[in-house]
N, C-alpha and C positions, 0 to 999 in steps of 0.2 A: 756422941753417936747419933746418926740420923734416924728418922722414922722409916719404916718399911714403905716402899713405893711400889704400887702395882703397875706392871707393864701391860699395856694394851695388847690383846691377842694378835692384832695385825702386825705388831712389831716383834713378836717372840723370836722368830728365826734370826732376824738381824741383831736383836739385842743379845741373844745367846752367843752368836758368832763373835760379836764385839767383846762380850764378857770373857769368852774363852781365850781370845787373842790377848786381852789385857792381863788375865790372871794365869795363863798357861805357865806351868812349872812352879807355881807357888804352892806351898804346903796347903793341903785341904783336909778337913774333917767332913765326912759324909755320914748323915744319920737318916734312918727311916723313922718317920714320925706318924703316930696314929693317936690323935687326941692328946692326952697328957703323957703318953708313953713314947719313949724314943729308944732306938737301938742303933749302936754304932755299926757302920758298914765299912768305913775306911778311916784310919787315923793317921794324919800327917803324911799323906802320900801326895806327890805332885799332881796338880790338876792337869789333865790332858785336854778335855773339852766337855762342854755341855751343849747338847744339840736337840732341837725339836724336829720331829718328823711328822708333818701334818698330812702326809699323803694317805689316801684311802679312808676307810671308815674306822680305822683304829689308830688315831693319833697317839704319839707318845713323846716323852722327853727322856733323854738318857744322859747320865753323868758318867764320865770315865776318868779314873785316876790311876796312877801307877808309876813304876820305876823299873829298873833292870830285873827285878825279881818277878814281875808280872803286873797285870792290870786288874782293876776292880771296876765293874760296870754295874750301875744301878739305874733302873728305869721305872717310870710310872706311865700307865696307860690312861687315856682319856683325861689329859690335863685340863684344868679349868682356870687356874690362876698361877701366875709367876710374880713373885715379889722380890725386891732387892733392897739391901741397906748397905751403904758404903761408909767407911770411916778411914782414918789414917791417910788422908789425901789420896784416896783411891787405891791404896796398896793392900787393903784388907776389905773383905766384903762378906755379906751373908746373903744367900740366895735360897728362897723357898719355893718349891715346885709342888703344887697341890693337885690331886686327882679328884674326879667327880665322886669317888667313894670315900673321900675324907683322908686318905693316905697322903703323905707328903714326903719329899726328900729335902733335907736341909743341907746346904753346902756352905761351909765357912772356910774362907781362904785368907792367908796372910803371906807376906813376903818373908824373907829370911831374917829381917830385922827384929821380929818379935813373934810371940806365941799366937796361935789361933785363938781367938777370943770367943 
């Protein structure tokens, strides 16, 4: 497994668009993370997209997952860091989106060949 890589802020929108395209439809686990505590938001729902909205004075990053039964959206405001780790030849990945307040969203995706790790 690779180390976490920090994505430069200037590349966020493009990186997230590419990440979304590469991993769309893959099973995803989404967690809200605050320090040592985490809370599941979505478990094994297909990833729809991850997008940054840097417009205005209230930037945010939103993660969308879902299937025929509905969608789950989770967002952080005032993002300060985006990190990624890829494994299994790009078929599985972990993405961490951190806000200025210390809250984070963790996204783990995998393809249908194996479990989300």
